[in-house]
C-alpha positions as CSV (number, residue, x, y, z in Angstrom):
1,M,37.4,84.4,-15.9
2,I,36.3,86.9,-18.7
3,K,37.5,85.9,-22.0
4,V,39.2,88.4,-24.3
5,L,40.4,88.5,-27.8
6,I,43.2,90.8,-29.0
7,A,42.8,91.9,-32.7
8,E,45.8,93.8,-33.8
9,D,48.1,93.4,-36.8
10,E,51.1,95.1,-35.2
11,H,53.1,92.6,-33.1
12,L,54.4,95.4,-30.7
13,E,50.9,96.7,-30.1
14,R,49.9,93.2,-29.2
15,K,52.6,92.8,-27.0
16,A,51.7,96.2,-25.2
17,I,48.1,95.2,-24.8
18,K,49.0,91.8,-23.3
19,F,51.4,93.6,-20.8
20,F,48.6,95.8,-19.6
21,I,46.2,92.9,-19.3
22,N,48.7,90.9,-17.3
23,K,49.6,93.8,-15.1
24,L,46.2,95.1,-14.5
25,Y,43.7,92.1,-14.8
26,Q,45.7,89.0,-14.2
27,D,42.9,87.5,-12.0
28,E,40.1,88.8,-14.3
29,L,40.9,88.4,-17.9
30,E,41.9,85.4,-19.8
31,I,43.5,86.0,-23.4
32,A,41.6,83.5,-25.4
33,A,43.3,84.3,-28.8
34,E,45.5,86.8,-30.7
35,V,44.8,87.5,-34.3
36,S,46.2,90.0,-36.9
37,N,43.2,90.5,-39.4
38,G,39.6,91.1,-39.2
39,E,38.2,87.9,-40.6
40,E,40.3,85.9,-37.9
41,A,38.9,88.2,-35.4
42,V,35.2,87.3,-36.2
43,F,36.1,83.6,-36.4
44,Q,38.1,83.3,-33.2
45,A,35.8,85.6,-31.2
46,L,33.0,83.1,-32.1
47,E,35.0,80.1,-31.8
48,N,36.1,81.0,-28.3
49,N,33.0,82.5,-27.1
50,V,34.8,85.7,-25.9
51,D,33.3,88.3,-23.8
52,L,35.6,91.3,-24.8
53,V,37.4,92.2,-28.0
54,L,40.2,94.7,-28.2
55,M,40.0,95.5,-32.0
56,D,42.4,97.6,-34.0
57,I,40.6,99.7,-36.6
58,K,43.1,99.2,-39.4
59,M,43.6,95.4,-40.2
60,P,43.9,93.5,-43.4
61,K,41.0,91.5,-45.0
62,L,38.4,93.2,-42.8
63,N,39.0,96.4,-41.0
64,G,38.1,96.8,-37.3
65,L,34.8,98.5,-38.0
66,E,33.7,95.9,-40.5
67,A,34.8,93.0,-38.2
68,A,33.0,94.6,-35.2
69,E,29.9,95.0,-37.3
70,K,29.9,91.2,-38.3
71,L,30.5,90.1,-34.8
72,K,27.7,92.3,-33.3
73,E,25.3,91.0,-35.7
74,K,26.0,87.4,-34.5
75,V,26.6,88.1,-30.7
76,P,25.1,91.4,-29.8
77,G,26.3,91.2,-26.2
78,T,30.0,91.0,-27.1
79,E,31.8,94.0,-25.7
80,I,34.2,95.6,-28.3
81,I,36.7,98.4,-27.8
82,I,38.1,99.9,-31.0
83,L,41.9,100.8,-31.1
84,T,42.7,103.6,-33.6
85,A,45.3,106.1,-34.4
86,H,42.6,108.3,-35.7
87,S,40.7,110.8,-33.2
88,E,38.4,112.1,-35.8
89,F,34.7,112.3,-34.8
90,D,33.4,110.3,-37.7
91,Y,35.3,107.1,-36.5
92,A,34.0,107.5,-33.1
93,Q,30.4,108.2,-34.4
94,K,30.4,105.1,-36.6
95,S,31.8,102.9,-33.8
96,I,28.9,104.0,-31.5
97,K,26.4,103.2,-34.2
98,I,27.8,99.7,-34.6
99,G,27.4,99.2,-30.9
100,V,31.1,99.0,-29.6
101,S,31.7,99.8,-26.0
102,D,34.5,102.5,-26.4
103,Y,37.5,103.3,-28.4
104,L,41.2,104.1,-27.5
105,V,43.3,106.6,-29.4
106,K,46.9,105.5,-30.0
107,P,49.1,106.1,-28.3
108,Y,47.3,105.6,-25.0
109,V,48.8,105.3,-21.6
110,E,48.0,102.9,-18.8
111,A,45.4,105.1,-17.1
112,D,43.4,105.5,-20.4
113,F,43.6,101.7,-21.1
114,K,42.3,101.0,-17.5
115,E,39.5,103.4,-17.7
116,V,38.1,102.1,-21.0
117,V,38.5,98.3,-20.1
118,D,37.1,98.9,-16.6
119,T,33.9,100.4,-18.0
120,A,33.6,97.3,-20.5
121,L,34.2,94.9,-17.7
122,A,31.5,96.4,-15.6
123,K,29.0,95.9,-18.4
124,I,30.1,92.4,-18.9
125,K,29.9,91.5,-15.2
126,T,26.4,93.1,-15.0
127,Q,25.2,91.2,-18.1
128,K,26.6,87.8,-16.7
129,K,24.9,88.4,-13.4
130,K,21.6,89.1,-15.2
131,N,22.1,86.0,-17.4
132,E,22.8,84.0,-14.3
133,K,19.5,85.2,-12.8
134,E,17.7,84.4,-15.9
135,R,19.2,80.8,-16.0
136,A,18.2,80.2,-12.5
137,L,14.7,81.5,-13.2
138,L,14.3,79.2,-16.2
139,E,15.7,76.3,-14.1
140,K,12.9,76.8,-11.6
141,I,10.4,77.4,-14.3
142,K,11.2,74.3,-16.4
143,N,10.3,72.0,-13.6
144,I,6.7,73.5,-13.5
145,S,5.2,71.7,-16.5
146,P,6.0,68.1,-15.4
147,V,4.4,69.0,-11.9
148,L,1.3,70.3,-13.5
149,E,1.0,67.3,-15.8
150,K,1.3,64.9,-12.9
151,E,-1.2,66.8,-11.0
152,I,-3.6,66.6,-14.1
153,I,-3.1,62.9,-14.4
154,L,-3.4,62.1,-10.6
155,N,-6.6,64.2,-10.2
156,I,-8.1,62.2,-13.1
157,I,-7.0,58.7,-11.7
158,Y,-8.5,59.5,-8.3
159,N,-11.4,61.4,-9.8
160,T,-11.1,64.2,-7.3
161,E,-13.8,66.8,-6.9
162,S,-11.6,69.3,-8.7
163,S,-10.3,66.9,-11.3
164,L,-12.4,68.4,-14.2
165,K,-11.9,72.1,-13.1
166,S,-8.2,71.5,-12.6
167,F,-7.8,69.8,-15.9
168,L,-9.5,72.6,-17.8
169,K,-7.5,75.2,-16.0
170,H,-4.2,73.5,-16.5
171,T,-4.9,72.7,-20.2
172,R,-5.4,76.6,-20.7
173,L,-2.2,77.1,-18.8
174,L,-0.3,74.6,-21.2
175,G,-1.8,76.3,-24.2
176,I,-3.9,73.1,-25.2
177,E,-6.9,73.8,-27.4
178,A,-7.8,70.5,-28.9
179,E,-10.8,68.7,-27.7
180,K,-10.5,65.0,-28.7
181,F,-8.6,62.8,-26.3
182,I,-7.5,59.3,-25.5
183,F,-5.5,57.5,-22.8
184,I,-2.7,55.3,-23.7
185,T,-0.9,53.4,-20.7
186,F,2.1,51.3,-20.8
187,N,3.0,48.8,-18.0
188,Y,4.5,45.4,-17.2
189,N,2.7,42.3,-16.3
190,E,4.4,42.0,-13.0
191,Q,3.3,45.5,-12.1
192,Q,6.9,47.0,-11.8
193,K,7.5,50.7,-12.4
194,I,8.5,51.6,-15.9
195,D,12.2,53.1,-15.7
196,T,12.6,56.9,-16.5
197,E,14.6,56.1,-19.7
198,L,11.8,54.1,-21.3
199,Y,9.3,56.4,-20.1
200,N,11.1,59.3,-21.8
201,F,11.5,57.3,-25.1
202,I,7.8,56.6,-25.2
203,R,7.0,60.1,-24.5
204,D,9.3,61.4,-27.2
205,Q,7.9,58.9,-29.7
206,L,4.2,60.1,-28.9
207,K,5.2,63.7,-29.1
208,G,6.4,63.2,-32.5
209,C,3.1,61.8,-33.6
210,F,0.4,63.9,-31.7
211,D,-0.1,67.6,-31.0
212,N,-0.4,67.4,-27.2
213,I,0.9,64.9,-24.5
214,I,0.2,65.1,-20.9
215,S,1.9,62.3,-19.1
216,Y,3.1,60.9,-15.7
217,N,5.2,57.8,-14.9
218,G,3.2,56.3,-12.1
219,L,3.9,53.5,-9.7
220,I,2.8,50.8,-11.8
221,N,2.1,52.3,-15.3
222,S,3.1,55.1,-17.6
223,I,0.0,57.1,-18.3
224,F,-0.3,59.3,-21.5
225,L,-3.2,61.5,-22.0
226,V,-3.2,62.4,-25.7
227,I,-5.1,65.4,-26.9
228,D,-5.3,66.0,-30.8
229,D,-8.4,66.8,-32.9
230,Q,-7.0,64.4,-35.5
231,L,-6.8,61.5,-33.2
232,P,-9.1,59.0,-35.1
233,Q,-6.9,59.3,-38.1
234,K,-3.6,59.4,-36.2
235,I,-4.2,56.5,-33.8
236,S,-4.9,54.1,-36.6
237,S,-2.0,55.5,-38.8
238,A,1.2,53.4,-39.7
239,E,3.1,56.1,-37.8
240,Y,1.4,55.2,-34.5
241,K,1.6,51.5,-35.1
242,K,5.4,52.0,-35.6
243,I,5.6,53.6,-32.1
244,E,4.1,50.7,-30.5
245,A,6.4,48.4,-32.4
246,A,9.4,50.3,-31.3
247,V,8.3,50.2,-27.7
248,K,7.8,46.5,-27.7
249,N,11.0,46.1,-29.6
250,R,12.8,47.6,-26.6
251,E,10.6,45.8,-24.0
252,K,8.9,42.7,-25.0
253,N,6.9,42.4,-21.8
254,I,5.2,45.7,-22.1
255,L,1.5,45.9,-22.3
256,V,-0.2,48.7,-24.2
257,K,-3.8,49.6,-23.2
258,K,-5.7,52.3,-25.1
259,S,-9.1,53.8,-24.0
260,S,-11.9,55.0,-26.6
261,I,-11.6,58.4,-28.0
262,S,-13.7,61.0,-26.6
263,S,-14.3,64.8,-26.7
264,D,-16.4,64.9,-23.4
265,F,-14.0,66.1,-20.7
266,K,-16.8,65.6,-18.1
267,I,-16.2,61.9,-18.3
268,I,-12.5,62.0,-18.6
269,S,-12.0,59.8,-15.3
270,D,-14.2,57.1,-16.7
271,I,-12.4,57.2,-20.1
272,Y,-9.1,56.7,-18.1
273,N,-10.8,53.6,-16.2
274,Q,-11.1,51.8,-19.6
275,T,-7.5,51.2,-19.5
276,K,-7.8,49.5,-16.2
277,E,-10.6,47.2,-16.9
278,K,-8.5,44.2,-17.9
279,T,-5.4,45.0,-15.9
280,A,-5.2,43.3,-12.5
281,D,-4.2,45.9,-10.0
282,A,-2.3,43.3,-7.8
283,Q,-0.8,46.0,-5.7
284,F,-4.1,46.9,-4.2
285,S,-6.3,43.8,-4.6
286,I,-7.5,43.4,-1.0
287,N,-10.7,41.4,-1.1
288,T,-12.2,42.3,2.3
289,Y,-10.9,45.9,2.6
290,P,-12.7,49.0,1.1
291,Y,-9.9,50.0,-1.2
292,Q,-12.2,52.3,-3.2
293,S,-13.2,54.2,-0.1
294,E,-9.5,54.7,0.7
295,K,-9.2,56.3,-2.8
296,K,-12.1,58.6,-2.0
297,V,-10.6,59.6,1.2
298,F,-7.3,60.5,-0.6
299,A,-9.4,62.4,-3.4
300,K,-11.3,64.4,-0.9
301,T,-8.0,65.1,1.0
302,I,-6.5,66.4,-2.2
303,D,-9.6,68.5,-2.8
304,K,-9.0,69.8,0.9
305,N,-12.6,69.1,1.6
306,Y,-12.4,68.0,5.2
307,E,-16.0,67.1,5.6
308,Q,-16.2,65.0,2.7
309,A,-12.9,63.2,3.6
310,K,-14.2,62.6,7.0
311,K,-17.4,61.2,5.6
312,E,-15.4,58.8,3.4
313,F,-13.2,57.7,6.3
314,N,-16.2,57.0,8.4
315,K,-17.3,54.5,5.8
316,I,-14.1,52.7,6.1
317,Y,-14.3,52.9,10.0
318,N,-17.7,51.5,10.1
319,Y,-17.0,48.9,7.7
320,L,-14.0,47.6,9.7
321,V,-16.0,47.8,13.1
322,Q,-18.7,45.6,11.4
323,E,-16.3,43.3,9.7
324,E,-13.9,43.0,12.5
325,K,-16.7,42.7,15.2
326,N,-15.2,45.5,17.3
327,N,-11.8,43.8,17.5
328,L,-9.7,47.0,18.4
329,S,-6.3,45.3,17.6
330,R,-7.3,44.3,14.1
331,I,-9.0,47.5,13.3
332,K,-5.8,49.3,14.4
333,S,-3.9,47.0,12.0
334,F,-6.0,48.0,9.0
335,L,-6.0,51.6,9.8
336,R,-2.2,51.6,10.0
337,R,-2.2,50.2,6.6
338,F,-4.6,53.0,5.4
339,L,-2.1,55.6,6.7
340,I,0.7,54.0,4.7
341,F,-1.6,54.2,1.6
342,L,-2.4,57.7,2.3
343,N,1.1,58.8,3.0
344,R,2.5,57.1,-0.1
345,R,-0.2,58.6,-2.4
346,L,0.5,62.0,-1.1
347,M,4.2,61.7,-1.7
348,E,3.6,60.6,-5.2
349,Y,1.1,63.2,-5.8
350,Y,3.1,66.2,-4.6
351,N,6.5,64.8,-5.8
352,Q,8.1,64.8,-2.4
353,Q,10.8,62.5,-1.0
354,Q,9.9,63.3,2.6
355,P,6.8,61.7,4.0
356,F,3.8,63.9,5.0
357,L,3.1,61.7,8.0
358,E,5.5,60.9,10.7
359,M,4.7,57.2,10.8
360,Q,6.7,56.2,13.8
361,T,5.1,58.9,16.0
362,L,1.6,57.9,14.8
363,E,2.3,54.2,15.3
364,N,3.3,55.0,19.0
365,E,0.3,57.2,19.5
366,I,-2.2,54.6,18.0
367,E,-0.8,51.9,20.3
368,L,-1.9,53.9,23.4
369,I,-5.5,54.3,22.2
370,N,-7.5,51.8,24.1
371,N,-11.1,52.4,22.7
372,L,-12.9,52.5,19.3
373,E,-14.4,56.0,19.8
374,G,-11.0,57.5,20.7
375,L,-9.4,55.7,17.6
376,K,-12.1,57.2,15.3
377,I,-11.6,60.7,16.6
378,Y,-7.8,60.3,16.4
379,F,-7.9,59.4,12.7
380,E,-10.4,62.2,12.0
381,Q,-7.9,64.6,13.6
382,I,-5.1,63.2,11.4
383,I,-7.0,64.0,8.2
384,E,-8.0,67.6,9.4
385,N,-4.3,68.3,10.2
386,L,-3.2,67.0,6.9
387,I,-5.7,69.0,5.0
388,D,-4.5,72.2,6.9
389,D,-0.9,71.4,5.9
390,L,-2.0,70.9,2.3
391,C,-3.7,74.3,2.2
392,N,-0.7,76.0,3.5
393,N,1.6,74.2,1.0
394,A,-0.7,75.0,-1.9
395,K,-0.4,78.9,-0.9
396,E,3.4,78.5,-0.8
397,Q,3.6,77.0,-4.1
398,K,1.5,79.8,-5.6
399,V,3.7,82.4,-3.8
400,E,6.8,80.7,-5.2
401,I,5.6,81.0,-8.8
402,I,4.7,84.6,-8.4
403,E,8.0,85.4,-6.7
404,T,9.7,83.9,-9.8
405,V,7.6,86.3,-11.9
406,K,8.4,89.3,-9.6
407,D,12.1,88.5,-9.9
408,Y,11.8,88.7,-13.8
409,I,9.9,92.0,-13.5
410,D,12.6,93.3,-11.2
411,E,15.3,92.4,-13.7
412,N,13.3,93.7,-16.9
413,Y,11.1,96.6,-15.8
414,K,13.1,99.0,-18.0
415,E,11.8,97.1,-21.0
416,D,8.2,97.1,-22.5
417,I,7.2,94.0,-20.8
418,S,3.5,92.9,-21.0
419,L,1.7,90.4,-19.2
420,E,1.8,88.2,-22.5
421,D,5.7,88.6,-22.5
422,V,6.0,87.3,-18.9
423,A,3.4,84.5,-19.5
424,D,5.2,83.4,-22.5
425,Y,8.6,83.6,-20.7
426,I,7.4,81.0,-18.0
427,S,5.2,79.1,-20.4
428,F,2.0,80.1,-18.6
429,S,-1.2,81.2,-20.2
430,K,-1.9,84.8,-19.8
431,Y,-5.4,83.9,-18.3
432,Y,-3.9,81.7,-15.6
433,L,-0.9,84.0,-14.7
434,S,-3.2,87.2,-14.4
435,K,-5.6,85.3,-12.0
436,L,-2.7,83.8,-9.9
437,F,-0.9,87.1,-9.7
438,K,-4.0,89.0,-8.4
439,E,-4.6,86.1,-5.9
440,V,-1.2,86.2,-4.4
441,E,-0.4,89.9,-4.7
442,G,-3.7,91.5,-4.2
443,I,-3.2,93.8,-7.3
444,N,-3.1,92.9,-11.0
445,Y,0.1,92.6,-13.0
446,K,-0.1,95.9,-14.6
447,D,-0.5,97.8,-11.4
448,Y,2.4,95.8,-9.9
449,L,4.6,96.8,-12.7
450,I,3.7,100.5,-12.4
451,K,4.5,100.1,-8.7
452,V,8.0,98.7,-9.4
453,R,8.8,101.4,-11.9
454,M,7.4,104.3,-9.8
455,E,9.3,103.2,-6.7
456,E,12.5,103.0,-8.7
457,A,11.7,106.5,-10.2
458,K,11.3,107.9,-6.7
459,K,14.7,106.8,-5.7
460,R,16.4,108.2,-8.8
461,L,14.6,111.6,-8.5
462,K,15.7,111.8,-4.8
463,N,19.3,111.4,-6.1
464,G,18.9,114.2,-8.4
465,D,18.6,112.4,-11.6
466,K,16.8,114.4,-14.5
467,I,13.3,113.7,-15.1
468,K,13.9,112.6,-18.8
469,V,16.7,110.3,-17.8
470,V,14.6,108.7,-15.0
471,A,11.7,108.1,-17.4
472,C,13.9,106.4,-19.8
473,E,15.5,104.2,-17.0
474,V,12.1,103.0,-15.6
475,G,10.7,102.0,-18.9
476,Y,8.8,105.2,-20.3
477,S,10.1,106.5,-23.7
478,D,7.7,109.5,-23.3
479,R,8.6,112.0,-20.7
480,N,5.0,113.5,-20.6
481,Y,3.5,110.0,-20.2
482,F,5.9,109.2,-17.4
483,S,5.0,112.5,-15.6
484,R,1.2,111.8,-15.8
485,A,1.8,108.1,-14.5
486,F,4.1,109.4,-11.6
487,K,1.5,112.1,-10.5
488,K,-1.2,109.5,-10.7
489,Y,0.8,107.2,-8.5
490,T,2.3,109.7,-6.0
491,G,-0.1,112.6,-6.1
492,I,2.5,115.1,-7.2
493,S,4.5,115.7,-10.3
494,P,8.2,114.6,-10.8
495,G,9.3,118.2,-10.8
496,K,7.8,118.9,-7.2
497,F,9.0,115.6,-5.9
498,Q,12.6,116.4,-6.7
């Protein structure tokens, strides 16, 4: 329902307005409040978050125009219809300057009332629809940063081939310019996952102390990459010590590990490993199984490098053949466990609830294999198929981000929206957005914006709209500039196109 405020000092006039509203708009308008003076009109409009105000021009305390002006200053999107017994041009002119929707001259009939209110309602509905789309866009966008942060952290943990490149790209994307960094991890002795509430508490505390925090709540520890050029002073400050004390006060069994401070991003994975040196990784402590090689297979899979992933898998396979003395059954058992590891790590990395591998199907197929060479080829094929799927998923994610940007352009092409404006809106760096847009769309942002504007201009010109009006409607304040841009895009002038 659209909320409406009636501001009229005459009781009979208020009654007449209510009659029209109830008769014409019973299912669309909700009368949020009725007032009889301008001050109360402003207060109640703000208090009730109304969409439409029917405002008498002559009221005590504040007149209608004064009240409308105050309200427009605070909530520009509020639609206001001025009610006046004066039809003089200066009232209408002043109303328009203030930004009111329209005005009704008393006494008005039902048809006049409906025409003016219908126009205002159309504007309100259009704006609400636009706001809803923007909220949906922001809802999609707000989930991007946590995903990027997790990708940064996991690339570092597994020391993927692309970890440094991805890290530098993502820090630019997140607007991080500082160079000194440290890892701080929080975990329990018993290796259980830290719950989301505690993780968010720690993150909020650290964000209050340091300039940049990139974090991820992993399976066995919460990992915080702190980037701040004042790290040496801040990490030894009383403020940071209070943070550790506050965390341990909430959870006495929490262990806190810190790496050394560094400014060499090339060794960022080694710096992270400092937090693991004295932490028993009980979850993966398999004495006779090449766990480190498993991690490398995962890393090369994430890098989408099939040849390297295959090479690392063959190390595992050759180790098992030698260690288990060609025992097919035991080798199968180990490799099943490897698939579970790979599947779980991929789900964690890509933040998916659905498994990447259909384990039951794979189990059944593995059971049917009766020779070692066939087993090796089968697993190599699994890895190749998996990498193909990841390549396709990566393309889809990029397309989804750019589709979000295109939705924003479609909603705002009438405005003067630069690449910087769009990048700021979705919290991306201009550099990254420009590169990603060209990669997905095949043209740069500026050319795409021109394309959207010109295609809309062509439609409007075909409908017979005047060139000056069309230029303004598609984001060009200068008709001549629009004409030149249109001719460059279509090959003919707007006048001839009509």
